N, C-alpha and C positions, 0 to 999 in steps of 0.2 A: 503493499499500498504506500509506503515511503517513496518506493522510486518511481511508481506510475504518477503519485503527487508531484514529484519533484519534476519529471521531465514532462508533465503538463504545465508547471509552472515556468518552467524554462522558456516552451514555445509559446506561452503566453506574453511573457512579458521581454523575450528578445527577438520573436520570431518577425519576420517583415510579409507584411499581408501581399499577398498575388492573387489575380483571378485565375480559376482553374475550370477547365471545360471539361465535362463528361464526356469521355471518348469511346468506352465501353462499359459494358457490364461484366463481371466476374462472377460464375456460379459456382457455389461447393454444395456439394451434397453429405450431408450427414444424420444417421437416424431415419433416411427415408423421406426427407424433405430437402427441398432445395432453397438456398437464400442466395441473396446478389449484395455484391459491394460495387459500389462506383470506381472506374478508374478514371482520374483525372490527369490530363495534360496542362502543363503550367510553365512558362518562361521566367526565369530568373537570368538576370543579367545577359539577356541575348543568348543564353543556353535554355534547350528545351527538355523539360523531364516530365516524367510520369510517376503519380503515384495510387498505389490502391487503397482506399479506406481500410481501416482498421475493423468498422463496424460493417456487418451485412444483414439484410432484413428479405423479409416477404412478406406484402408486397416489396418490391425495390424503392426504396426511399428517394432516389432520384432516375431520371432518364438520360439518354444520350442527347447530349446539346444543353444540357442545363450548366449555368455557371454558377460557381460557389466559391467563397473566399476561402483561401488557403494561408496557413502560415508556415513560413519556410525557415529553415536553419541558416541564418547567413553564413554559418562557418562549414555547412556542409547542405549545400541548396539541394541535395537529391532526396534530401529527410524533409518531408511537409505531414502538415496534419490539417485536417478541417477546421476552420475557425468556427466550432460550433461547442456548445454544452455538452451532447453527447459524447462527441470524438474526444475532448480534453479532460471533462469531469465526472462522465459515468464512473469508471472504474474506482477512482479515489473516493467518490459519494458513497460507492457500495463498500468497498475493502476499508476505509477508514473506520469505517464504525465497527466492522467487524473485529478488525484488529485490536481496537480497544477494549471491546467487550471480551474479546480471548486473554488479553493481557490482564483485565479486571479478574477474568477467572482464575487464570494463572498465579496470582498473587493473592486472591482472595479464598481460594479452596483450602489452601494449606495453614491460612492464618485459621479458618473456621475449625479444622479438623485440630488444630492444636490446641484451640481452647475449648475443646469437648473432651 
């Protein structure tokens, strides 16, 4: 959870906004269901790059030709993320509370057992 929060924070604070266009949808099959993730094409400092979103869904969240704002890592322009709450903050929002709960249990249960 700390790693996902850190990487999202770095993209949010240092990422450069560029416009990306969905050029195709990649499909993946698991458990008999198919989900789709958008592949974006974007240009940064005259160089063309592609980025496949880490989020996939059914029905697809985008269609070919859609334009979205991406955040590009200026130190490594081949690394990008969609500038959206789902892409940047979904995993940290889920994992941080779960991690805190697990830490509380890890320290709380031994303390309760010793008192009994």
